[in-house]
KEKE-3310 file (N, C-alpha, C; in steps of 0.2 Angstrom, whole numbers, plus 5000, padded with zeros to 4 digits):
npx = (5127:5126:5127:5136:5130:5131:5144:5149:5146:5157:5169:5181:5178:5168:5175:5182:5172:5164:5173:5173:5160:5158:5162:5151:5140:5144:5147:5135:5127:5134:5131:5117:5114:5119:5110:5097:5099:5099:5087:5078:5082:5082:5073:5061:5045:5042:5035:5018:5014:5025:5035:5052:5058:5054:5062:5072:5066:5070:5082:5080:5069:5073:5084:5079:5070:5079:5087:5079:5077:5089:5093:5084:5089:5102:5099:5093:5104:5112:5105:5105:5118:5119:5110:5114:5127:5136:5149:5151:5138:5138:5148:5143:5133:5140:5146:5136:5131:5138:5134:5120:5119:5124:5114:5103:5108:5109:5095:5090:5096:5093:5080:5079:5083:5073:5062:5063:5059:5046:5040:5045:5055:5070:5070:5058:5050:5044:5034:5039:5052:5058:5058:5066:5078:5081:5084:5096:5104:5103:5110:5123:5125:5126:5138:5147:5146:5151:5164:5169:5171:5183:5185:5179:5169:5161:5158:5150:5139:5134:5131:5121:5110:5107:5104:5093:5083:5082:5076:5062:5059:5059:5046:5039:5044:5039:5025:5022:5016:5003:4999:5000:4996:5005:5017:5024:5022:5012:5016:5024:5025:5014:5007:4995:4997:5002:5001:5011:5020:5025:5039:5044:5042:5050:5063:5063:5063:5074:5084:5082:5086:5099:5105:5103:5110:5123:5124:5125:5137:5146:5145:5149:5162:5167:5165:5174:5186:5184:5183:5197:5203:5198:5201:5215:5225:5224:5229:5226:5223:5236:5243:5236:5240:5254:5255:5250:5260)
npy = (5029:5015:5013:5002:4999:4990:4986:4995:4990:4983:4986:4991:4998:5007:5015:5025:5031:5036:5046:5055:5060:5066:5080:5085:5084:5090:5104:5110:5106:5114:5127:5127:5126:5138:5146:5141:5144:5158:5161:5155:5161:5175:5179:5173:5175:5180:5168:5168:5161:5154:5163:5169:5157:5147:5145:5136:5125:5124:5117:5107:5099:5094:5087:5077:5070:5065:5057:5046:5042:5039:5029:5018:5017:5013:5001:4994:4993:4985:4974:4969:4966:4956:4946:4944:4944:4954:4965:4979:4984:4981:4989:5002:5003:5003:5016:5025:5025:5033:5046:5046:5044:5056:5065:5061:5064:5078:5080:5077:5086:5099:5098:5098:5111:5118:5113:5118:5132:5130:5119:5120:5112:5103:5090:5078:5062:5059:5050:5051:5058:5048:5037:5042:5044:5031:5027:5034:5026:5014:5017:5020:5007:4999:5004:5002:4988:4983:4988:4981:4968:4959:4953:4958:4953:4945:4955:4963:4955:4953:4967:4969:4961:4968:4981:4978:4972:4984:4993:4992:5002:5014:5017:5018:5029:5039:5037:5039:5051:5050:5038:5038:5049:5063:5076:5081:5090:5087:5081:5094:5096:5089:5076:5081:5094:5111:5123:5133:5148:5154:5157:5151:5137:5137:5139:5127:5116:5119:5118:5104:5098:5103:5096:5083:5082:5084:5072:5062:5066:5065:5052:5045:5050:5044:5030:5028:5028:5017:5007:5007:5003:4990:4983:4983:4974:4972:4973:4985:4994:4995:5001:5014:5019:5020:5029:5041:5043)
npz = (4898:4908:4926:4936:4951:4960:4962:4971:4983:4988:5000:4996:4984:4988:4997:4989:4983:4994:4998:4988:4989:5002:5002:4995:5003:5015:5014:5009:5021:5030:5025:5025:5039:5044:5038:5043:5057:5057:5051:5061:5073:5071:5062:5062:5071:5088:5099:5104:5116:5122:5121:5119:5122:5115:5103:5104:5098:5085:5085:5093:5088:5075:5078:5087:5079:5069:5078:5080:5067:5061:5070:5065:5052:5055:5062:5051:5042:5050:5051:5037:5036:5045:5040:5026:5027:5023:5022:5021:5025:5038:5042:5039:5048:5060:5058:5059:5072:5082:5077:5078:5092:5096:5091:5099:5112:5110:5108:5121:5129:5124:5126:5139:5142:5136:5143:5156:5157:5153:5160:5173:5177:5175:5171:5169:5172:5160:5147:5134:5135:5143:5135:5125:5132:5134:5121:5118:5127:5121:5109:5115:5121:5109:5103:5114:5115:5103:5104:5114:5109:5102:5089:5074:5066:5074:5083:5075:5073:5086:5089:5079:5083:5095:5090:5081:5090:5099:5090:5092:5101:5095:5088:5100:5106:5096:5097:5110:5115:5112:5116:5130:5144:5144:5148:5138:5123:5108:5091:5082:5068:5057:5045:5041:5041:5048:5060:5061:5059:5043:5042:5053:5049:5038:5045:5053:5043:5036:5045:5048:5036:5036:5047:5043:5031:5037:5045:5035:5029:5039:5043:5031:5031:5043:5040:5030:5038:5046:5036:5032:5043:5046:5034:5033:5031:5017:5000:4993:5003:5009:4998:4998:5010:5008:4998:5005:5014)
capx = (5130:5123:5132:5135:5130:5133:5151:5151:5145:5163:5172:5187:5175:5164:5180:5183:5165:5163:5178:5170:5153:5158:5161:5144:5135:5147:5147:5128:5125:5136:5127:5110:5114:5119:5103:5092:5100:5098:5079:5075:5083:5082:5068:5055:5042:5041:5029:5013:5013:5031:5040:5058:5061:5052:5067:5076:5063:5073:5087:5077:5065:5076:5089:5075:5068:5085:5090:5075:5077:5096:5093:5081:5094:5107:5097:5092:5111:5115:5101:5107:5125:5118:5107:5117:5135:5139:5154:5150:5132:5139:5152:5139:5129:5145:5148:5130:5129:5140:5130:5114:5120:5125:5108:5099:5110:5106:5088:5088:5099:5089:5073:5080:5083:5066:5057:5064:5054:5039:5037:5048:5060:5075:5069:5053:5050:5039:5035:5043:5058:5061:5060:5072:5084:5083:5087:5103:5107:5104:5116:5129:5126:5128:5145:5151:5146:5155:5171:5171:5172:5189:5183:5174:5163:5157:5155:5145:5133:5131:5128:5115:5105:5105:5101:5086:5078:5081:5072:5055:5059:5057:5038:5036:5045:5035:5018:5021:5011:4996:4997:5000:4995:5011:5018:5027:5017:5011:5020:5023:5023:5010:5006:4989:4999:5004:4999:5017:5021:5029:5046:5046:5042:5057:5069:5063:5065:5081:5088:5082:5090:5106:5107:5103:5116:5129:5124:5127:5144:5151:5145:5153:5169:5169:5165:5181:5191:5182:5186:5204:5205:5196:5204:5222:5229:5222:5234:5224:5224:5243:5245:5234:5244:5260:5254:5249:5266)
capy = (5023:5012:5012:4996:5002:4984:4986:4999:4986:4981:4991:4995:5003:5012:5020:5031:5035:5040:5052:5060:5062:5070:5088:5087:5084:5094:5111:5112:5106:5120:5133:5127:5127:5145:5149:5139:5147:5165:5162:5153:5165:5182:5181:5170:5179:5178:5164:5171:5158:5152:5169:5167:5151:5141:5145:5130:5120:5123:5112:5101:5094:5090:5082:5072:5066:5061:5052:5040:5040:5036:5022:5014:5016:5009:4994:4991:4991:4980:4968:4967:4963:4950:4941:4943:4944:4960:4968:4986:4985:4982:4995:5008:5003:5006:5023:5029:5025:5039:5052:5045:5045:5063:5068:5059:5068:5085:5080:5077:5092:5105:5097:5101:5119:5120:5111:5122:5137:5128:5114:5122:5107:5101:5084:5074:5055:5059:5044:5053:5059:5042:5033:5045:5042:5023:5027:5036:5021:5009:5019:5019:5000:4996:5006:4999:4981:4982:4990:4976:4962:4960:4950:4963:4949:4944:4962:4965:4951:4955:4973:4969:4959:4973:4986:4975:4972:4990:4997:4993:5008:5020:5019:5020:5037:5043:5037:5040:5056:5047:5032:5040:5056:5065:5083:5083:5092:5083:5083:5101:5096:5083:5076:5085:5101:5114:5130:5137:5153:5152:5158:5145:5131:5138:5137:5120:5112:5121:5115:5097:5097:5104:5091:5077:5082:5083:5065:5059:5068:5063:5045:5043:5051:5039:5023:5027:5026:5010:5002:5006:4999:4983:4981:4986:4969:4971:4976:4991:4999:4996:5006:5020:5021:5021:5035:5046:5044)
capz = (4901:4914:4931:4940:4958:4965:4963:4977:4989:4991:5004:4992:4979:4991:5000:4985:4981:5000:4999:4983:4991:5008:5002:4992:5009:5021:5012:5010:5028:5034:5023:5027:5046:5046:5036:5047:5063:5056:5051:5067:5079:5070:5057:5065:5076:5095:5100:5109:5122:5125:5121:5115:5124:5110:5098:5105:5094:5079:5085:5097:5084:5070:5082:5090:5073:5066:5082:5079:5060:5061:5073:5061:5047:5058:5063:5044:5039:5054:5049:5031:5037:5049:5036:5020:5029:5019:5027:5021:5028:5046:5043:5039:5055:5065:5057:5060:5079:5086:5075:5081:5099:5097:5091:5105:5117:5109:5109:5128:5132:5122:5129:5146:5142:5134:5148:5162:5158:5152:5165:5179:5179:5170:5169:5172:5169:5155:5143:5128:5138:5146:5129:5121:5136:5132:5114:5119:5130:5116:5105:5119:5122:5103:5103:5119:5114:5097:5106:5119:5106:5097:5082:5070:5063:5080:5086:5071:5074:5093:5089:5075:5087:5100:5086:5079:5096:5101:5086:5095:5105:5091:5088:5107:5106:5092:5098:5117:5117:5110:5120:5137:5146:5145:5148:5132:5118:5102:5085:5079:5061:5055:5038:5040:5041:5054:5061:5063:5055:5038:5044:5058:5045:5034:5049:5055:5038:5034:5050:5047:5030:5037:5051:5039:5027:5041:5047:5029:5028:5044:5043:5026:5033:5048:5037:5027:5043:5048:5030:5032:5049:5045:5028:5034:5028:5010:4996:4991:5009:5009:4993:5000:5016:5006:4994:5009:5017)
cpx = (5128:5129:5131:5136:5132:5140:5153:5149:5151:5166:5178:5184:5172:5169:5181:5177:5163:5167:5175:5164:5153:5158:5154:5139:5138:5146:5139:5125:5127:5132:5120:5109:5114:5113:5098:5093:5098:5090:5076:5076:5083:5077:5061:5052:5042:5034:5024:5013:5020:5037:5046:5060:5059:5057:5071:5073:5067:5079:5084:5073:5068:5081:5085:5072:5074:5088:5086:5076:5084:5096:5090:5085:5099:5105:5096:5099:5113:5111:5103:5114:5124:5115:5111:5125:5138:5143:5152:5144:5134:5144:5148:5135:5134:5146:5142:5129:5132:5136:5123:5114:5120:5118:5103:5101:5108:5099:5086:5091:5095:5082:5073:5080:5076:5061:5058:5059:5047:5036:5040:5053:5064:5073:5063:5053:5044:5040:5040:5051:5062:5063:5066:5078:5086:5086:5094:5107:5108:5110:5122:5130:5128:5136:5149:5152:5151:5163:5173:5173:5178:5188:5178:5168:5158:5154:5150:5138:5130:5128:5122:5109:5102:5101:5094:5081:5077:5076:5064:5054:5057:5050:5036:5038:5040:5027:5016:5016:5004:4994:4996:4998:5001:5011:5020:5021:5017:5016:5019:5022:5020:5009:5000:4991:5001:5002:5005:5017:5026:5037:5048:5046:5049:5063:5069:5065:5072:5086:5088:5086:5097:5109:5108:5109:5123:5129:5127:5135:5148:5151:5149:5161:5171:5169:5172:5186:5190:5184:5193:5206:5204:5199:5212:5226:5228:5228:5232:5224:5232:5245:5242:5238:5251:5260:5253:5256:5271)
cpy = (5021:5011:5006:4998:4996:4984:4990:4996:4983:4987:4995:4999:5008:5017:5026:5035:5039:5046:5057:5063:5067:5077:5090:5087:5089:5101:5113:5111:5112:5127:5133:5128:5134:5148:5148:5143:5155:5166:5160:5158:5173:5184:5179:5174:5176:5174:5168:5168:5157:5157:5167:5160:5145:5140:5139:5124:5119:5119:5106:5096:5091:5085:5076:5067:5062:5056:5046:5037:5036:5029:5017:5012:5011:5002:4990:4989:4985:4973:4965:4963:4956:4944:4939:4943:4949:4964:4976:4988:4986:4988:5002:5008:5006:5013:5027:5030:5031:5045:5052:5046:5053:5067:5067:5063:5075:5086:5081:5084:5098:5104:5099:5108:5121:5118:5115:5128:5135:5124:5116:5117:5105:5095:5081:5067:5055:5053:5046:5054:5053:5038:5035:5044:5035:5023:5029:5030:5015:5011:5017:5011:4997:4998:5002:4991:4979:4983:4984:4969:4963:4958:4955:4959:4948:4950:4964:4961:4952:4962:4973:4966:4964:4979:4984:4975:4979:4995:4997:4999:5014:5022:5020:5027:5041:5043:5038:5045:5055:5042:5033:5047:5059:5073:5085:5084:5087:5085:5090:5101:5089:5083:5080:5093:5104:5121:5135:5142:5151:5152:5153:5139:5131:5136:5130:5115:5113:5117:5107:5095:5097:5098:5084:5076:5081:5076:5061:5060:5065:5055:5042:5044:5045:5032:5022:5025:5019:5005:5001:5002:4991:4979:4982:4981:4968:4975:4983:4996:5000:5001:5013:5023:5023:5028:5041:5048:5047)
cpz = (4907:4919:4935:4948:4962:4966:4969:4983:4992:4994:5000:4987:4982:4995:4996:4984:4988:5000:4994:4986:4997:5007:4999:4997:5014:5019:5012:5017:5031:5032:5026:5035:5048:5044:5041:5054:5062:5055:5058:5073:5078:5065:5060:5071:5083:5096:5105:5116:5126:5124:5117:5117:5119:5104:5098:5100:5088:5079:5088:5092:5079:5073:5084:5084:5070:5071:5081:5072:5059:5064:5068:5055:5049:5059:5056:5041:5043:5052:5042:5032:5041:5044:5030:5021:5024:5024:5027:5025:5036:5047:5044:5046:5060:5064:5059:5068:5082:5084:5078:5089:5100:5096:5096:5111:5116:5110:5117:5131:5130:5125:5136:5147:5140:5140:5155:5163:5157:5157:5172:5182:5173:5167:5173:5168:5165:5150:5137:5130:5140:5140:5125:5125:5134:5126:5114:5122:5125:5111:5108:5120:5115:5102:5107:5117:5108:5100:5111:5116:5101:5090:5079:5068:5069:5083:5082:5072:5081:5092:5085:5079:5092:5096:5084:5085:5098:5097:5088:5099:5101:5090:5095:5108:5103:5094:5106:5119:5116:5114:5128:5138:5148:5145:5142:5126:5112:5097:5083:5072:5060:5048:5036:5039:5047:5054:5062:5057:5049:5039:5049:5054:5041:5039:5051:5049:5035:5039:5050:5042:5032:5042:5048:5035:5031:5043:5041:5029:5033:5045:5037:5027:5038:5045:5033:5032:5045:5042:5031:5038:5048:5039:5028:5031:5020:5006:4994:4997:5009:5004:4995:5005:5013:5002:4999:5013:5012)
residu = (UNK:UNK:UNK:UNK:UNK:UNK:UNK:UNK:UNK:UNK:UNK:UNK:UNK:UNK:UNK:UNK:UNK:UNK:UNK:UNK:UNK:UNK:UNK:UNK:UNK:UNK:UNK:UNK:UNK:UNK:UNK:UNK:UNK:UNK:UNK:UNK:UNK:UNK:UNK:UNK:UNK:UNK:UNK:UNK:UNK:UNK:UNK:UNK:UNK:UNK:UNK:UNK:UNK:UNK:UNK:UNK:UNK:UNK:UNK:UNK:UNK:UNK:UNK:UNK:UNK:UNK:UNK:UNK:UNK:UNK:UNK:UNK:UNK:UNK:UNK:UNK:UNK:UNK:UNK:UNK:UNK:UNK:UNK:UNK:UNK:UNK:UNK:UNK:UNK:UNK:UNK:UNK:UNK:UNK:UNK:UNK:UNK:UNK:UNK:UNK:UNK:UNK:UNK:UNK:UNK:UNK:UNK:UNK:UNK:UNK:UNK:UNK:UNK:UNK:UNK:UNK:UNK:UNK:UNK:UNK:UNK:UNK:UNK:UNK:UNK:UNK:UNK:UNK:UNK:UNK:UNK:UNK:UNK:UNK:UNK:UNK:UNK:UNK:UNK:UNK:UNK:UNK:UNK:UNK:UNK:UNK:UNK:UNK:UNK:UNK:UNK:UNK:UNK:UNK:UNK:UNK:UNK:UNK:UNK:UNK:UNK:UNK:UNK:UNK:UNK:UNK:UNK:UNK:UNK:UNK:UNK:UNK:UNK:UNK:UNK:UNK:UNK:UNK:UNK:UNK:UNK:UNK:UNK:UNK:UNK:UNK:UNK:UNK:UNK:UNK:UNK:UNK:UNK:UNK:UNK:UNK:UNK:UNK:UNK:UNK:UNK:UNK:UNK:UNK:UNK:UNK:UNK:UNK:UNK:UNK:UNK:UNK:UNK:UNK:UNK:UNK:UNK:UNK:UNK:UNK:UNK:UNK:UNK:UNK:UNK:UNK:UNK:UNK:UNK:UNK:UNK:UNK:UNK:UNK:UNK:UNK:UNK:UNK:UNK:UNK:UNK:UNK:UNK:UNK:UNK)
# end
């Protein structure tokens, strides 16, 4: 039997679907996170150059990648909402922003912990670090801009413009180590392969999967709250509220 996926473009239909999907992403995320931490901190061997300090990579790298990836997805949803005036697209963009900001913050924080023993400083105005900091400010700017405008539709349009313009920063972050002479090392994992030990690779990809599943689960959970808030005057929302009471 064919499924009409277009019906889930309506907030009222997507609300129920999101609720059903949350556990399917949340539980695997928790399990994979524990597995990734165990492999990364107890199974993976000590690095010959960076000693034990390198283990922060298993949190830093996945968080950094997802901070960029989530921003592009957020900007994509925002653009869809702006161009096609689809309410759910704008709601999804709004729900993704806090998670993206969290990963950007974790990227900077773990980078500082990693940078201190490697560079002898908590922070340097390196091209990649600076552009990642700008990414965090873009997330915070998106969230603040939407919160400062009372009308949700106007807030969505303003936020969409900021998100779309800010997406230019993502390739700058990625290619910064190639375009400029920076302290930050190049990509650990490349399409051409990696020289990392197999257990290091397992930890890296397991943590990436865990954080990605977490991002999906928490964004679906958050978008449900956004839908209820924005659709609070709808009959179906009133019925849901009455059922919970």
